[in-house]
Each structure stands twice: as C-alpha cells, then as structure tokens.
N, C-alpha and C positions, 0 to 999 in steps of 0.2 A: 791749125785753122779749122779742120774738120771737127775736132773735139769741141771747139768753141761754138761752132754752128749747131752741133748736136745738143750741147747744153742749153743754148738759146731756145731751140725747138722744144726741149723738155720743159723748160721754164714757162714758155708761152702756152704749151698744152696744159700744164697744171693750172695756170691762171684761167684759161678758157673753160676747162671742165669744172673748176671750183665755182664758176659763175652759173653753171647749169646743174641744179640739184633738186631733189624732191623730198622735203621734210614731211614727216607724217605725224599727226597729232591725234591721240585717242583720249577721250574723256569718258570714264565710266565703263560699264560692261553692256553688251547688247541686250536689249529687252526682248525676251522670247514671246512672240505673238500668241503662241498656243497657251502660254500661262496667262497672258492678258485676257484671253477668251474665257478663262475659268473664273474670272472675277464676276460676282453677282451682287448687284446693289442690295443693301439691307440684309445680306446673308454672309458674304465673305468677311472673315474676321481680320483684325490687325495682325494676329499671330500668323495667319495664312499668308498675308501679304509679305511679312518678314521672311517667311520660309521660301516663298517663290522668288523674291527679288532682293532680299537682304536689306541692310540699312539704307534709307533714302539719302539722297544728296542733301536735302533740306527739309526741315519741318517748320511750318508756319501756323500759329494759332489764328483761327478765323471765327471769332465769337465762341460758340460752344463746340466747335469742330477743330480738327487739326488737318492741315493739308500736307501730304507727303509728296515730294518731288523726286522722280527718277529721271536721269538724263544720260543719253549715250550719244557721243559725237565722234565720228571717224572721218578725218579730213586729210587730204593730200594737197600740198602746195607745190606746184611745179614751177621752179624759178628758171628763167632763161636769161640771156644777156640783156634783152630789152623789154621783157614782159613776164608776167606771172599768171598762173591759172590755178584756181582753187576748186576742188571737187570733193564730194564725200557724202555721208549719210548722217541724219539727225533723227533721234528718237526721243520722245518725252512721254512720261506717264505721270499724271497728277491724280492722287488718290485722296478723297476727303473721308475722314473717319470721325465718328461720333460714338461715344460709349463703347469703343472697341470694335465697331462694325463699320464697314464701308458704306457710305451713303451716296457717293457719286465718284466717278472717275472719268478721265479724258486721256486718250492715247493717240499719239501721232507718230507716224513713221514716214519720212520723206527723204529724197535725195537733197543734199545741200545744193542750192543754186550754184551753177558754174559761174564763177566770177573771174573776169579777165582784167588785167590792169598793167600799168607800167611798173617795172621793177625799180625804177628810179624815182 
C-alpha cells in the first residue's frame, strides 16, 4: 500500500511540475550598441555593415535603395498551471543603403512588454 501511495505521489508531482515550465526563444544575435554608434550616414559602407553585423535577416528593395533588417529577440515564457507570463528583449536595426553607402538607419532596443494571460 505504501508503494502504491508513493507511486501516486511521484506521478502527481510529475504532472504538476510538467505544467510549470519556462521555455526560452532566441532569434538572431544581440546587436552591439557600440557598433551601431559607429554608423555614419553617407559615410559607412555596405562592407563595413556586413563586417559589424554579418548578413541581415532580410533585404528589401525600396526604389533605388535597399533596406537591410537586423533583429534580435530573447524571450522567456513562464507557464504555470493557470497562467503564463512573457518577458524579454527586442532589438531591431534597419539600414538603408544606396550605391554601397548607408543613407539612413534606425535602431531600437527595448524590453519586450510583459504579457500575462491564461494558460488555457
């Protein structure tokens, strides 16, 4: 009887703890702010951007310019029995290039908004 109760407790514990977990999702690599600060409009070259950040996630033609997009996202989702919470960090760098030279860029770095919700 004691063995049966112990097995039931182990099974219930496994079910309970499997319902409380924290998966982590990472997209891209962190964007170094010090490198972003080195970008100078109408001076920094396409080759220098590639050297600093590698290949972009996306390239989009915009008339006679191309826009390169770099994204980094690091998020944690804490799942509980009745609710979930998402936290993390989001960085994005958009670089516009014409004739091999940066004409404009926009950088953002912010914590992801904390989102709470029902796990069901």
